[in-house]
N, C-alpha and C positions, 0 to 999 in steps of 0.2 A: 407971550406964548406960554410961559411957565405958569402965569397966573390963571390963564384959561384952562390949563391942564389940571390944576388943583381944583378949580371950580367944577370941572366936568367929572373927574374920577375920584376925587378925594385924596386923602393923605397918602395912601399906598401908591397911587399913580404918580404922585409928585416926585418921589425918589427915582422912579423909572424914567420919567420925562427928563430928569436932569442929565441923564446920560445919552439921550437921543441926539443925533447930529442936527445942527441948525444950518448946515451948508452942504452942497454937493461938491464932488471933485471931478474934474474932467482933465485928462492928461496931467494928473497929479497937481493941478493948481486949484486951490479952494475957490469956490464961487459963493459968495454970501447970498443968503436967501432970507427974505423977510416975509413971514406969514403969520396969520392969526390962529390957525388950527392945524390939526393933524390930517395927513393924507389918508385915503381909505386903506391902503396897504398897511400903514403903520397901526391903524386901528385894529386890523385883524391880528397883527402880531401881538399887540397888547392883550387882546381878548384870549388868544391861545395861551399866553403866559399866565394869565389870570386863572384860566380853567385848570391848567396844570397845577398851579399852586393850591387851588381848592381840592383837587384830587389827592394831592399829597396829604393835606390836612385830614381829609375824609378817611384815607387809608390808615393813617397813623392812629386816628381815633378808634377804629375798629380792630386793628391787628396788633398794635403794640402791647396791649394788656395780656395777650395770649402768647407772646414769644417766650415760651418755656417748654419743657418736656411735656409731650401730650401722649396719651395712650389710646384715646378713642375707644375706651373699654366697653361703652354701651354698644357701639357698633360691633366690636369683636365678640362681645358676649352673645349678641343676637346671631352672629354668623356661626359661632362654634356650637351654640346650644340649639338654635332653631333654624339656621340657614340652610341646612341640608346640602343641596347641590351647589351652593354659592362657592364653596371651597373645594378645590381639587387637591386631595392630600398626597402630593408628590413626595414631600419630605418634611421632616419636623422643622418648625420655625427656629431661627437662630437664637431668639430670646425665649427661654422656657416660659410656658404659659403660667406656671406657678409663680414665677418672678413677676410677671405682669399682674397677676392677681394680687400679689403682696403689695405692689405699687398702687393698686387700685383701692385698697382698703382705707388708707388715710384720706383719700379724696372723697370717698363716700361719706366718711365721718364729717369732713369739712363741709360738704354740701348739705349735711343734715343739721348743721348748727342753728340755722334760722328756726327750726322746729322748736317749740316751746316746751312740749311735754316730755317727761322721762320715758314714757311708754314709746313715743315715736323714736326717741334715741335708741331705746333697746331694740325696737324692730329694725332700725337701720343697722345696728351692730349685727343682729342676726342675719340680715340680708347680706352684709359684708362677708360674714363667715360662710354663709351658704354659697355666695358667689365664688369665693375662693375655693371652697371644697368642690363646687361644681366644675370650675375651670380646671382644677387639678385632676379631677376624675376624667374630664374630657380629654386632657392631654394623654393620659394612659390609654383611654379608649381610641384616641387618634392613632397612637403607635400600633395598637393591636389591629386597628382597621387597616393601616398601611401594610402590616405584616400579612394579614389575611388576603388583602387585595393582591399583594405580590405573589403569594402562594397560589392564588386562584389563576393569576395571569400565567404563571409558569406551568401550572397543571393544564390549563386550556391550550397553551402553546404545544406542550408535549402531546396532548390528546390529538391536536390537529396534525402534528407530525406523524403520530402513530396511524391516524386514519389515512393519511396520504400514503404512508408506507404499506399499510395493509391493502389499500386499494391497488397499489402497484404490484404487490405480491400476488394478490388474487388474479390480476391481469396476467402476470407471468406464469402462474400455475395453471390457470384454467383457459386462458385465451392467448397463449403465447404465439406471437407471430412466427411463422415458419418461412425462412428465406430459402430460395433455391440456390444451394451452393454448388450444384453440378457434381456432387460427389458420386463416384462410381467405384465399384469393387469393394463395398463396405459390408456386405453380407454374403452368405452362401459359402462358396469354396469347398463344397463337399468333395472329398477325395474319391477317386474311382474305385480303389480296391477296398475290400471289406476289412482287412487287418488295419489299414491306416485309419479307416472310419472308427473302428473300435478304440484305437489309441487316441484319436481326437476326442471322442466322447468321454474317455477316461480323464483327459485333461479338463474337460468342461466340468466333470463331477468334482475334480479337485477345486476348481474355481467356486463351485456352489458350496462346498464345505467351508472354504475360507471366508466367503461372503456371508454365509448364514451365521457363522460364529461371530463375526464382527457385528452384524445386525442385532443379534440377540444380546450380546454382552457389552458392546462399546459403540452403539449407534450414535453418530454425531461427533464422537471423539476422533482424535487423529489416527490412532492405531489401537490394535487389540493385544491384550495379554491373554493368550489362549489357554494357558494353564491356570492362571489366577482368575480367569473369566472376568476381566475388568479392562478398563481403558489404559492406554499408554500414551504419554505425551513427551516427545523428544524436544529438546531446547531449540532446535532449528525451526520449530513451528511457532515459537513464542509461548506466552503463558496461557493462551486461550485454546479452546477446543474448536478447531476449524474444519473438522471432517476430512482430513487429508485422504483417508482411505476411500471415502465416497467419491471425491473428485478424481483421484488416481485410477479408480476402477471403472469409471463411466464408459470409456471406449471399449474396454475389454468385455463388459457386459453387453454392449451393443453388438460387437462382431460375433459374439457367441450366441446371439439370439435370445438372451435372457431379458425379455421385454418388460415383464412385470418388475424385475429388480431395477432395470434402467429407469422406469417410470418413477419408482419410489425414490431413487437417487435424484432424479430431476426435480421432483417436488421439494426434496430437502434443500437442494441448491437454491431454488427460488425462495423458499420460506426462511431458511436458517443460515445460509452461508453469508458471513459478514467479514469485512476487513477493517472494521472500525475499532478494533481492540488496541489498547495502548501498551504494546509490547514490542520487543525487538525480534525480528524474524530474519531468516537467511534469505537474501535476495536471490541467490542461486536456487535453493530448494523451492522457494515459492514460485519462481519462474518455471522450473521444469515440471513441477508437480501440479500446482494450482493453475497457473496460466496455461501451461501446456495441456493439461487435462480438460480445461474448459474450452480451449480452442479446438481440440479434437472433437469434443462432443458437439460443438457448433458446426464444424465441418461435416460431421456425419449426419446430424439431424436437421440442421438449419434453424433450430429453435432459438428465438431471440434471447431467452433467459441466459443462455450460455455466453452470448456475445456481450450482454449487459454486464454480467459478472466478470468476464474477462477484462473488460475496459475498467471496471472498478479496481481490480487488483493491479492492472497495468498502471493506472494513475497513482496508486499507493506506492509503487516501486520507483516512480520517476525521481523523487528527491534523492535517492541513493546516488544518482549520477551527478549531483551538484558538488563536484570536486574540481580543483584547478585544471586537471588533465582530462576530465570526463570519464576517467576510469572509476567505476562505481565502488562504493563501500560494500563490504561483505554483509553487513547488517543494516537494517533500516527500521525505525520506529514508525508504525503505521499512524500513530496519533500526532506526533510532533514533526515527523519527516526527517529527524536527525539521523545521521549515519555514523558508523564506526566499523573498525575491522576487528577480527578476532585477536584477543590478547596474546595468543601464542604465535601468531603469524610473524614472520621475520620483519623486524623493524617497522611494525605498523603497516605492513604491506597488504594489498589485495592479492587474491590467489588466482592464478591463471585459469584454472579449470572452472572457476566461478564466474569471473567477469568476462571470460571468453566463451561462455556457454549460454548466451542470452539471445543470440542473433535470430534464430529461426522463429522463436515465439514473438519477438517484438516486431519483426518484419511482417509476419502474418497478421498481427494485431492492427498494424497500420493499414494493411490491405483491406481488412473487413470493416474498419471504422472510418476509413478515409482520412485519418489524422496522421500526418507524417512524423509527429513528434517522437513516437516510439522507435521507428526505424532510424531517425536521425541520431538517437542516443547510441544505438549499437554500431552504426556506421562510424561514429566518432571513435568508439573503442577500437574498431578495426584500423582506422587511420593511424591512431597512436602506435599500435602494434606493428603496422606495416612500415612506419617511418623510423622506429627506434632501432638502435644498433643491437644486433643479436649475436652474442658470443658463439663462435663456431657454427653460426647459422641456427643455433638452438634457442628456444624460448625458456628461460628460467621460470620457476614456479611462482615467484613473488615479484610484484611490481608496486612501487610506492605511488599512490594515487595523487599525492601532492606534488612530488618532484618529477614523476615519470622516470625514475631510476630503478633499475632492477635491484632486488634484495639479494639474499644468499644465492649462490650459484648451485642450485639444485634443479636438475631437469629430470622429468619423469613422464612416462605415458601411463602411469598408474595414478595413484592418489595425487591430487593437487594439480595435475597437468592434463590428464586424459582427454576429457571431452572438448577441450579447446581445439585440438587437431580434428576431432570428429566433426565439429561444427564448420570447420573450413570447407571440407569436401561436401558436407551436406548443404551448406549455403549455396554452393555451385549447383548442386542437383536441384534444390528448391527453386532456384531462379530459372529453371529450364535450361541450365547449362550456359547461361549468359553472363554470370557474375565472374568475369575473368580475373578480377583482383583476388577473389577467394581461391580460385584455382591456382593462380601463380603462387600465392602464399603457401598453399597446401603442398604444391610440388617442391618448392624450395625447402620446406620443413621436412618433407619425406627424404629428400636427398641428405640432409644433415642427420636425420635419424638412422638411415641406413649406414652412413659413414661412421657415426659415433656410437650408436647404441645397439644395433642388431648384432647378436652374438650367436655362436654355435657351441653347444656343450660337448663334453667328451666323457665317455666314448660313444654316447648314443646319437650324437650329432643333432640334438634337438635345437631348433631355432627359438630364441627368446629375445626379449627387449630389456636390456639392463637399464639401471638408473645412473645418472651422472651427478656426482657430488664432489664439489671443490677440486675438480681436475682429475678425478679418478672414477672408475666404474664400480658400482655395487651390483653384484650378479644376483639380483633378486627381481622377480616379476610378480606384480600384484594380480589377484583375481580380476580387479578392475581393468588391468591392461589387456585382458583377453578379448576386449571389444575390438582390438586392432585387427583381428582376423577378418572381421566384417568390414572394417574401415578400408583396409587395403583392397579387398575384393570390390567394394563399392566404387573406389577411386580408380580401379584398373582401366575402365573405359575412359578414354580421353587422356591417358597417361602416355609416357614415352614407350612403355612396353606392357600391354594389357596382360599377356601371359605371365610375365615376371611377377606382377603384383597379385594375380590370382594364385600363383604358386606360393608366394610369400604368405598370403592369407591362409592357405591350406596348411603350411608348415606351422604357423602359430596356433591354428585350431588343433592340430595334432599335439603340440606341446601342452596346451591347456587340457586336452583330454587325458594326457599322461598324468597331470596333477590330480585328476579325479581317480584314475585307474589305480594309482599307487597308495590310496588310503583304504583303511579298513571299512569305511562306510560307502566308498565309491563316490564320495562328494569331495570336491576340491577345497583346499584351505584358503584363507584370506590372502596369503602370500606364500610363494614357494621359491626355493633358492637353488643355485647351482654352485655348490661348494664342495671341493674334494670329490668323494665318490657319490655325492648326492646330486641328483638331477631331477628337477621339478618336484621337490619334496618340501613340505612344510616342516622345517627343522626346529624352529623355535616354537615353544608352547603358546606364546601369545600371538602367534600368526596362524594357528591351526583351527580357528573358529570359522563357522559358516553362518551367515545371516540371511539366507535365502536369496543370495545375489543372482543376477541374470546373465552376466557378461559372457560366460563360457557358452551358455545356450544361445545367446545372441549371435555369437560367432558361428555356431552351427547353422542357425537360420539363414544368415547371408550366404554361407558356403553352399547350403542346399539350393537356395534360389539361383545362384550363379553357376553351379556345376551339376546339380541333381545326382550327386553321388550318394547311393543308399546309405553309406556309412554314417552320414551326418544325421539321418533320421534314427539310425540305430543308437548312436551315441546320445542323442536327445532322449530316446526312450529309456536308456539306462539311467540317465540322470533323473528323469521323472520318477521312475520306480524307486530309486534310492531316497529321493526326497520324500516320497510317500511313506517309505518304510521307517525312516529315522526322524523325520521332521513333523509328521502328522500327529496331532494330539486331539483330544476330544472336541475342542471348540475351534480348531483351526490348524495352523502350521506355525511351528516355532523354529528359530535358529538353534544351532547346537554349538557347544563350546569347544569340542575337540573332534575333528573328523577322523582322527587316527584311532578312535575307540568306538566300538560298537555298543558299549555301555554308555549310551549318550546322556549328556546333561544338557537340558534345554535352557535357553536364555529367556524364554517366556515373552517373546516379542514377535508378532506377525507384522513384518514391515509392509508399508503400503505399496512399495515397489514390487513385492511378490505378486500382487494382483495386477499391477500395471505393466510389469515387464516379464518376469519369469514365466508366468502362466500364459501370457499373451504370445510370447515367442514360441513356447512349446505348442500352443494351439495352431499357430501359423505354420510351423514345420510340418504338421500333419494335415494341413489344408492344401487345397489346390492353389496354384500361383495366382489365380484370378481374384483371390481375396487379398486386398491391399497390394496391388501390383507396384513394383518398385519404380516404374517409370511414371507413376501418377502420385505416389505418396512417399514422403520422407519422414522417418521416425526421429523425434527428438530424443535426447539422451535418457528420457524416462519412458521411452517406447510409445509416446503419444504421436499418432500419425497426423501429419499436416500436409495439405495438398501442395503439389508442385505448382507454383504460381504461374509458370509459363503455360502449363496445361489448363489452368483456370482461365487464362486470357484467351485461349483458343477454343473454348467451349461455346 
């Protein structure tokens, strides 16, 4: 068998045959086999082995000589120089093309050696130099091409975004959808008697003067400097010009029938109002002025642009609530969403009047958008405040948003605390008097306030609300605290004694009127004290300024609506005349630095709340009660009217 294998396949096969078995095995016992040739299967095996051997030899012959670094430069050259679209220049190659060109040069020379003439060798050298130069230049061009393509892509992307934005703006400006909000009592209110009509028209002219000065000298800016005739930007609005006065004045323009001015403001909101600036803004001020102003404008007009913008700013404010307790930060950055508290606040705490004065706006925003996230945030704030221990039943002004622990033991219904209490009773009103948690919290807070803070002066027996600091009373009342006259009157119905709280509101309104009556200008100071012989007097120089605040007039408005006693209209008229006399300047109205002096020094700022609150409350005092009736509308702390939701559901 071995001899026949050699004969048939030759020497190569001989060695293979030597290892083939010559017997079979069954049950592990060898069975000898005598045969003179190979079986068919064995022939196939030998054939496959032979073919594999030939393939290896063939592959070695063609590939082994080229197993070295290769550049394929002819192909690279064709692609870079003439290939055009074959290469997509996403990024520069890891190996610089100049380096590849350098590596290519000796190879060109090597391939040129068979050429016999020096001329050919020279031409080859020139080709090598040209190739290297061309490749080096192409590398630079490639980088430039990538840069230009990137710039073009970014430019095209921005152009597309601008086109989409402009189309949306055009839609909002020219074809704004109008929703039926069911708003009633938002225009008219013409009083019956001639004298009251004249006074109301006088207030409207004050509004026109304030608005026209702003439009002429500070349009689109946050506020006006009416003496400098320039713009003013307070830090609470961040670093950008956000048109605070435009938004704050929207509803006042509407109820006064200033249609052209309202339309101009609406177009500015649609085209220019943006909340995309990278700056820190006050969550509280942004909520009461911007969100509140936009929501009121939407409630009045039903125009979609105001709802769209309200949702935008609401979304920008949401990151402020990302704290362990849900108590929001005082400041939030619109770009990053990061939040922090005022550096001067006690122990890094949030401030009661700020985080406690968001409820009305966020609840109504959820109502009109159908998104519960906004309401959930403010209900969480209320839950924390409802469950936390309250010393003597009072709410201190500072609360740590991380730990949920009160800061310094300072209680006030003036600065730092005021509007929290206001929003408790107004939340109840806004709910159609169904929010029993808000009503319970308000009633308990009022019990503590009456027990601890409500005081009587001597000898005039003036009622005032003192401040509580570290276990003792400070007999001072802020101008801001004069809102309590209206708060107690508003909360009288549904209380344990309606008459008692109407009287308490009247007593506080009288005290605040005294603070006006006792100054040389007839305008009240920022704070007034009850010390020794002094009653309702701004004793300290740094407390005698007036920045066009509305709270005293706000108190008159509520007392007029609930009692219709003529004195409240008379007191309001006195205040309006004195503001006109001492605060009016050529381009608007300015605050004054000392109400005790008729030689006034102006602070050169027309606050946006002068148009939103002070002038609005004056106008409403001299209007019929059918304009913004209190059973259908509730005013936020910036005097922006929001619908009573219970009434909305019944329409």
